[in-house]
C-alpha positions as CSV (number, residue, x, y, z in Angstrom):
1,M,-3.9,-39.8,-69.1
2,P,-4.7,-37.7,-65.9
3,L,-1.6,-35.6,-66.6
4,L,-2.9,-34.8,-70.1
5,L,-6.3,-33.8,-68.7
6,L,-4.6,-31.5,-66.1
7,I,-2.5,-29.8,-68.8
8,L,-5.6,-29.4,-71.0
9,L,-7.6,-27.8,-68.1
10,L,-4.7,-25.4,-67.3
11,A,-4.5,-24.4,-71.0
12,V,-8.2,-23.7,-71.2
13,L,-8.2,-21.7,-68.0
14,G,-5.1,-19.7,-69.1
15,Y,-6.8,-18.9,-72.5
16,M,-9.9,-17.7,-70.7
17,W,-7.9,-15.5,-68.4
18,I,-5.9,-13.9,-71.2
19,T,-8.9,-13.1,-73.3
20,R,-10.8,-11.7,-70.4
21,R,-7.9,-9.2,-69.6
22,N,-8.2,-7.6,-73.1
23,S,-11.8,-6.6,-72.6
24,T,-13.8,-4.3,-70.2
25,L,-17.1,-5.8,-71.2
26,T,-19.5,-6.9,-68.5
27,R,-22.4,-9.4,-68.6
28,S,-24.7,-6.5,-69.0
29,C,-23.1,-5.4,-72.3
30,R,-25.1,-6.5,-75.3
31,W,-23.8,-4.9,-78.5
32,R,-26.0,-5.1,-81.6
33,Q,-24.8,-4.0,-85.0
34,E,-26.9,-1.6,-87.0
35,R,-25.6,-2.2,-90.5
36,S,-27.6,0.5,-92.2
37,A,-26.2,3.2,-89.9
38,G,-22.7,1.6,-89.7
39,Q,-22.6,1.6,-86.0
40,W,-23.0,-0.6,-82.9
41,R,-25.5,0.0,-80.1
42,C,-25.5,-1.4,-76.6
43,V,-29.0,-2.8,-75.7
44,S,-28.4,-2.4,-72.0
45,C,-27.2,1.2,-71.7
46,G,-27.8,2.7,-75.1
47,A,-24.1,3.6,-75.9
48,V,-23.3,4.0,-79.6
49,K,-20.0,3.2,-81.2
50,P,-19.4,3.8,-85.0
51,G,-17.4,1.3,-87.0
52,E,-17.5,-2.2,-88.4
53,A,-15.6,-4.1,-85.6
54,E,-17.5,-5.2,-82.5
55,P,-16.6,-3.0,-79.5
56,R,-14.4,-4.7,-76.8
57,D,-14.9,-1.9,-74.2
58,C,-17.9,-1.0,-72.0
59,F,-19.0,2.7,-72.3
60,R,-21.3,2.5,-69.3
61,P,-20.6,5.2,-66.7
62,R,-19.1,3.8,-63.6
63,A,-21.3,4.2,-60.5
């Protein structure tokens, strides 16, 4: 039983690591969809991205 829990824990951590690598979003990124305009707007920095799919990249300028 402990071996099964260890394998499950490693699988969850591996999944989280792989999904994190495919995105540049930060905790500050809050994308909201504006359906009438057909675009996404970041509540934090005000960046705008057209399209239907939720953005997976942060467009905030690096400091």
